[in-house]
N, C-alpha and C positions, 0 to 999 in steps of 0.2 A: 690378508691372512686366511680368511674363509673359515668355515666350520671344521675343515679337515686340515691337519697339519701337513706341511710339505715334508719331503724326505729330509731336508736339512734340519727342519724344526724337530722332527721325530728323533734325529740323531742327537741334537742338543738336549732334548728332554731325557733321552736314555742316559747320556753322559752325566747330566746334572743329577738325575735321580740316583744313579749308582754312586757318584761322588759324595753326595750329601748323606746318603744312607750309611756310608762308610766313615765319613769325616765329621758329620754333624747330625747325629740322631737327636731326637727330642730331649733325651737325657742330658745332652751337653748344655742345652739352655738351662735346664734345671740346676746343673752343677754351677754354672756361672752365676745364677741367681742366688743360690744358697751360700756360695762362698763370698758374695758381695764383691765380685771381681772388679778391680779398679777401672778396667777398660770396658767390660761388659760384652766383649766379643773377642775373637782371636785374630790378632793382626797377622799371624802366620797363615791362618786359613784364608783371610782376606787377600793376602798376597798370592796364595795358590789359585784363588778364584780369578785374580787379575791375570795370572799367567795363562789361564784358559780363555781370557778375553772377556769375561762377564761384565765387569764394571764399564768397559769401553765399547760395549756392543753398539750403542746408539751414537757414539761420537765419531766424527770423520777421521780418516786415516792420518790426515795432516796433523792431528793433535794426539796421535798415538792410539786412536780407537780402531774398532773393527769395521766401521762404516756399514753396519747391518741395520736392522729395523727394530721397531717396537714389538713386532710379532715375535722375534727371537728373544728379546728381553723379557716379554711376557711369559714365555715358556720357562725361563730361568726363575723368574719371580714366583711363578706358580709352584715350582718344585721347592723353592725356599720356604714358601708358606706351609708346605706339607710338614716340614720339620721344625717350624717356628724359628728359623735361623735368625740370629740377632745382628747379622752383619749390616753395614750402613748403606744399603742400596737406596732406601727411600730418601735419606738425608743427603747423601753424597752424589748420587747419580740423578735422581728424579727431581729433587728440589734445588740444592745448591748448584749441581752440575748443569742442570737444564737452564737455570737462570744465567749462568755464565755463557753457556753455548748460544743462547738466544739473544742475549743483550749486551755482552761485554765487547770491548774493543778487541781487535785481533791480537795486539801485544798481551793483553790480560788473559785472553784465551790460551795463548801459547805459554804463558807463565803458569796457569793453573791446571788446565785440562790434561796434559800429559801425565802429571802426577796422579790425577784421579784414575786414569786408565791403567796406570802401572800398579795401583794399590798403595802408593806411597803418600798420597794426600787425602785427608778426610775433610769434607766440606759439611757445613750445617747451614740452616736457613732459619733466621729469627724473624718471625712475622706476626705471631698472634699475641694478643695482650689481654684476652678475656676467656671466659669458660667455653664459649661456643664459637665455632668458626665464623668469622666475619672479616673477610680480607681487607676491607676498607676502614675498619674501625681501628685506626692506628693513631696513637698519641705521641709516640716517640718522636722527638723533634731533631731535625738536622738544620742547623743555622750556618750561614756563611761565616767563615773564619779565615780571613786572608785569601789564599788561593784554594783553600779546601773547605771542609765542613767540620762542625762540632756536633756530636750526636749525644743526646741524653734521653734515657728511657728505660723501660722494664719489659722484658719479653718472656712469654711462656707459650707452650704449644698445647692448646686445648687445656686439659687439666693435667697434662703430662710434660709441660715445659718444652724446651727446644731439643729436638732429636739430635743425639750424638754431639752436642755442643761441648761436652767435657773433654772430648778427644779431638775436636776439630782443629785443623791447622788454620782454616779461615772460616769466618761466618758471614754469610750474606744477610745483611740487616736491612729490613724495610723501615724507613723513617719518613716523617712528614716534613716536606720542605715548604709547603704552603697549605692553606685551607684549614679545616677543622676535622676532628675525628669523625669518621663516617663518610666524608667526602671521597668521591672516586678520584678526582683530580688532586694533585699535590703530593703524590707518593713518589719516592725515589729509593733505589736500591744501592747499597754500598757494600764493598768487600772489606771486611775488617780482619786483620791478622790476630790470631790467638796471642795472648800476652800483651796486647796493646794497652797503653796506659789508660786507666779509667774503665777497663772492661773486667767485670767480675763474673765468673762462671761457677755455679754451685751444683754439683752432681745430685741427682735425685734417683731413687729406685722406684720403678714403675711396676704395677701389678701384673702386666703381661710379659715382662722380661725385656721390653725394649729399653734402650739407653737414652737418657735425656738429662737436661740440666736447666737451671734457672739462670737467665742472663740479665745482668744489670749493666747499663752504659751511663757513665758519668763523665762528660767532657771528653769522649773518645774522638780522636782526630781521624778524618778520612780525607785523603788527597783527592783532587778532582779526577785524576786518572783511575781511581778505584770506583768510580760510579758505573753501575751496570744499567744500561738502557738510557733513556732520556730523563733529565731532571724534571720533576713534577708530572711525568707521564708514565710512571711505573705500573699503573693499573693494567695497561694493555699487556705488558710483559708478565705480570703476575697471573693474569688470566690464562695465558699460554702455559706457564709453568705449572699452575695448579691443575689444569686439564691433564697434562702429561702425568703428573704425580697421582692424580685421582684414578686414572686408568691403570697405571702401574700398580697402585695399591689394591685396586680391584682384582687384578690378576693374582696378586699374592693372597688376598682373601679367598679367592676361588680355590687355591691350593689348600688353604687351611680348612675350610668347611668341607671340601671334597674328602680330605683325609679323615676328618671327624666322622663323616658319613660312612666311609669304608670301614673304619674301626667299629662303628656301631652295628653295621651289618654283620661283621665277623662275630661280635658279641651276641647278637640275636641268634646266630646259628650255633653258638657254643653253649650258652647259658641254659640250664635246665630249671624248670619250676613245675611242681606237681608231676614230676616224672617225664616231662616232655620239654622239647626245645621251645623257648619263648618265641622264637621266630615263627612258630606255627600259629600263634595267636592272631586271630583275624584283625583285631584292633591295631596291633603293632605292625602288621603287614601293611595295612592301609596307610598308617602314618609314614612308614618307610617309603612306600610308593609315592606319597605326596612329596617327601623330601627329595627323592630322585628327580621328579618332574621339575621342581623349583631349581635344583642344582643344574640341570641341563639347560634350562632357560637362562640362568645366570651365565653359564659358560658361553652360550651363543652371543649374549650381549657383550661380554668382555672381549671376545674375539673380534666382533664387529667393531668395537671401539678401537682396538689395536690396529685393525685394518684401516680405519678412518685416519689414524695418525700417520701410518706409513704411506697412504695415498694422498695425504695433504688435503683432505676434504674440508669443505666449509662447515660441515656438521660436527666437527670434533667437539666443540663445547657441549652440544646436545648429547652426543654419545658418551662423553665423560660423565655427565650428570646421570644419564640413564644407567650406565654401568655401576657407578658408585651407589646410587639409590637401590638398584636391584640387589647388589652384593651385600649391602648393609642389611636389607630385609632378610635375605636368604641366610646370611651368616648367623643372624640372630635366631632364626627359626631352627636351623639345623643343629647348631651347637647347644641350644636349649633342649631340643629333643634328644640329642645324643647324651647329654648329661642325665636327663630323666630316665632314658631307657637303660642306662647303666645302673640305675637304682642307687642304693646307699653308697656303694663303692665309688660311684662317680663323683660323690661329694668330697671324697678324701683327696688329700694332696698327693698321696702315693699313686693314685690312678691318673694317667697322663691326659685323659679326656678333659679334665678340668682346666688344663693349661690351654687347650684349644678354645674353650669358652672365654677365658680371660683375654686371650689375644683378640678374639672376635669382638668383645665389647669395646676394647680400646680402638680397634681399627674402624669400627662403626662410626665413632665420633671424630676420627682423624680426617682432616680436610673436608669436613661437612658430613652430617648424618643424612639419613634417608629423607627426612622432612626438608632439609635445606636443599638437597639436590632435586627433589620432585618439584619444589617451588621454582628453582632455577630453570629446570627443564621446561616447565609450563611457560615461564616468562620468555625464554628463548624462542619458544614456538608461537608466541604472540597471544597467549591466553591471559 
C-alpha cells in the first residue's frame, strides 16, 4: 500500500467519504443510540454498502467478493471511523468472516461467505470471557456428543460483550476441547446458527454506540462439519484472525481520531477568547502540532501494516501489534486533547466531539490495549 494511496484507493476514499457524508453522518449514530434501535445499524444502508462491494473487498471472487486487498478495505474502514458508522465491519468481515475464510472447509465457505459479501448475512465471533483481552483464557467447554459436540459457556467481548451477536445469523464460537483455561493448545472454533437450542443472546447498549450482546451457551449442539480449522489447534487460526482484525480496527481508529483532530483545528480557528482566536495562543498551537505529528506517525504504521497483510509478509503479527499499540496511544491523546480544547461545550452530549472520545476509549480496549500489544510486540521480537 505504501504511504501514498494509489489511484484506485484514492477513488475508493472519495466515493466512501461522499457516500458516508450523505448517508451516515455522525448524527445518525446519535439517533440510533437515542432511539435504542433494536438493530443498532441500518440493514438497508449495509445492503447499499454491499452493492458497492465494501463487505466483500477482501474475499475471493469465487465466494462473491471483490478479490481486492486489505489496503482497499483499510481506506473504507478509515472513512467509516470518521463518521462513527455502526455497521458490522469488525464483527462480520474482520472477525467472523476472516475466521471462515482462513479456516472453514470449502462447502462451509460457499455456504456463508456469499451472504456476507452481499450484505444478507451477519456474522459475530464469541471469544472473550473476561474484562481484558486474553485470547487463550477460554473456559467454555466443547465435549464430544455422538458425531458432533456439545458446547457450554458464557461469552462477552471485553466489557462490551459480543459485537453484533443480537443480529447475527451465525456466531463463530471459540471453545475448549482440551486443556485448561489459559492454555494455548486445546482451542477449537465452531459455527453456531442463531436460534440454536441452548443459545441465549441478550442485547446490551454500549457507551460508544457499537452494538453488542451477552451470549450464553447451554448444551448447544455443533455438528462436526461446522468446525472451523483444526480441532484443538484453533490458536493458530485465532492469531491470524486477530491480527487482521487489529489492523482493520486500527484503520478505523485512524479515521476517528483524524476527524477529531480536524474538528479541533477548525474550532481553534473559529473560537474567540479575550477578543482573539484561541488558535493564536502559543500553548494550544504547540499541542496541536504535537497531535499532528503523532497522527501522521500512526497513519504510516497503519498503512505499513495493511501492506504487510497484502504482501503476505512474515512480520504481520509484529505490524498488527505495532499498529494497534500506536493507534491506541494516539487515539487516547488526540481525543482527550480535542475534548479539552473544546472547553466546557466539549463535555456536553450535544457537542459531537464527545462521541469521538467515547468511541476511542472503547476501541482502545478492543482486541487488546496498548500495553498488551507492546508486550506482544516485544515478545515477537525476542525481547
